[in-house]
C-alpha positions in Angstrom: 25.0 -43.6 -66.0 24.2 -43.1 -62.5 25.8 -40.0 -60.1 28.7 -41.0 -57.9 27.4 -40.4 -54.4 29.8 -38.3 -52.1 28.8 -40.5 -49.0 27.4 -43.9 -48.1 27.6 -46.0 -45.3 28.6 -49.7 -44.3 26.4 -52.3 -43.3 27.7 -52.4 -40.1 26.8 -48.8 -39.7 23.4 -49.2 -41.1 23.4 -51.8 -38.5 23.3 -49.2 -35.8 21.4 -46.9 -37.4 18.4 -49.6 -37.5 18.9 -50.5 -33.6 19.0 -45.9 -32.9 15.3 -46.1 -35.2 14.1 -48.8 -32.9 15.5 -47.1 -29.6 14.2 -43.4 -30.0 11.1 -44.3 -32.8 12.3 -41.4 -35.2 13.7 -40.5 -38.1 17.7 -39.8 -37.8 19.8 -37.4 -39.7 23.6 -36.7 -39.4 26.2 -33.8 -39.5 29.8 -33.1 -39.7 31.2 -30.1 -38.3 34.8 -29.9 -38.8 35.5 -28.5 -35.7 38.2 -30.1 -33.1 38.2 -33.2 -31.1 34.8 -35.9 -32.0 33.7 -32.3 -33.5 35.3 -33.7 -36.9 33.5 -37.1 -36.7 30.3 -37.7 -37.8 27.2 -37.3 -35.6 23.8 -38.8 -35.6 20.8 -37.0 -34.1 17.0 -37.1 -34.0 15.7 -35.5 -36.8 14.9 -32.2 -35.2 17.3 -32.1 -32.6 20.4 -30.5 -34.4 20.0 -27.2 -36.1 21.1 -27.8 -39.3 22.8 -24.1 -39.9 21.8 -22.2 -43.1 25.4 -22.9 -44.8 25.6 -26.2 -44.5 25.7 -29.1 -47.1 23.9 -31.9 -47.4 26.5 -34.5 -49.1 23.4 -37.2 -49.4 21.7 -39.9 -47.8 23.3 -42.9 -45.5 20.7 -45.7 -45.0 17.8 -42.9 -45.6 19.3 -40.7 -43.0 20.1 -36.8 -44.6 23.8 -36.2 -44.0 25.0 -32.8 -44.0 28.6 -31.0 -43.6 29.8 -27.9 -42.3 30.7 -25.7 -45.3 34.6 -25.0 -43.7 34.6 -28.8 -43.3 33.1 -29.2 -47.0 36.3 -26.8 -48.2 38.5 -29.7 -47.0 36.4 -32.9 -47.9 34.7 -31.6 -51.2 37.3 -34.1 -53.3 37.1 -37.0 -51.5 34.1 -39.7 -51.0 32.9 -40.8 -47.5 31.5 -43.8 -46.1 30.4 -44.0 -42.8 31.3 -47.1 -40.8 31.4 -47.5 -37.2 34.1 -48.3 -34.8 34.4 -49.9 -30.9 34.8 -47.2 -28.3 33.3 -44.4 -26.8 33.3 -41.0 -28.4 33.1 -37.8 -26.2 30.3 -36.4 -28.3 26.6 -35.8 -28.5 25.8 -38.1 -31.1 23.1 -40.9 -30.5 25.6 -44.4 -30.8 28.0 -43.1 -28.1 25.7 -45.3 -25.1 26.5 -48.2 -27.2 30.1 -47.9 -27.1 30.7 -47.4 -30.5 30.7 -44.4 -32.5 30.5 -43.4 -36.2 33.4 -42.4 -38.0 34.4 -41.3 -42.1 36.5 -43.2 -43.8 37.5 -40.7 -46.9 39.0 -41.7 -50.5 40.2 -39.3 -53.4 37.5 -39.4 -56.5 38.7 -41.0 -59.4 38.5 -38.4 -62.5 35.8 -40.6 -64.3 33.6 -40.3 -60.5 34.6 -36.4 -60.0 32.7 -36.1 -63.3 30.2 -37.5 -62.5 29.4 -36.4 -58.9 25.8 -35.9 -57.5 24.8 -32.8 -56.7 25.1 -31.3 -53.3 22.4 -29.4 -51.4 22.4 -26.0 -49.5 19.9 -25.7 -46.9 
């Protein structure tokens, strides 16, 4: 049985990721810090433009992009599956999608008992 992924993305989010890759000509990564305001939203950066902390947790990958979470945020989210989606509206962060008039959001739900027992390993950087 395959492991339960901790994070996925919607086709709409994948379309924006593809657009950002084409516009910026580079690989992308995501980080969710759990700070106030938009800091609790998933943010997209060019690989190398955001310093992943030594305690940050690699949750997995979405559409070929590594997805990290701050350990403090992970404490609250460890029992939930995240689906990264896109909504219209301008956020107030440094995330690459902001100039497009959209922003990434994380939609969470609790794991089922079976999913929780079969979770994909997390990575510590």
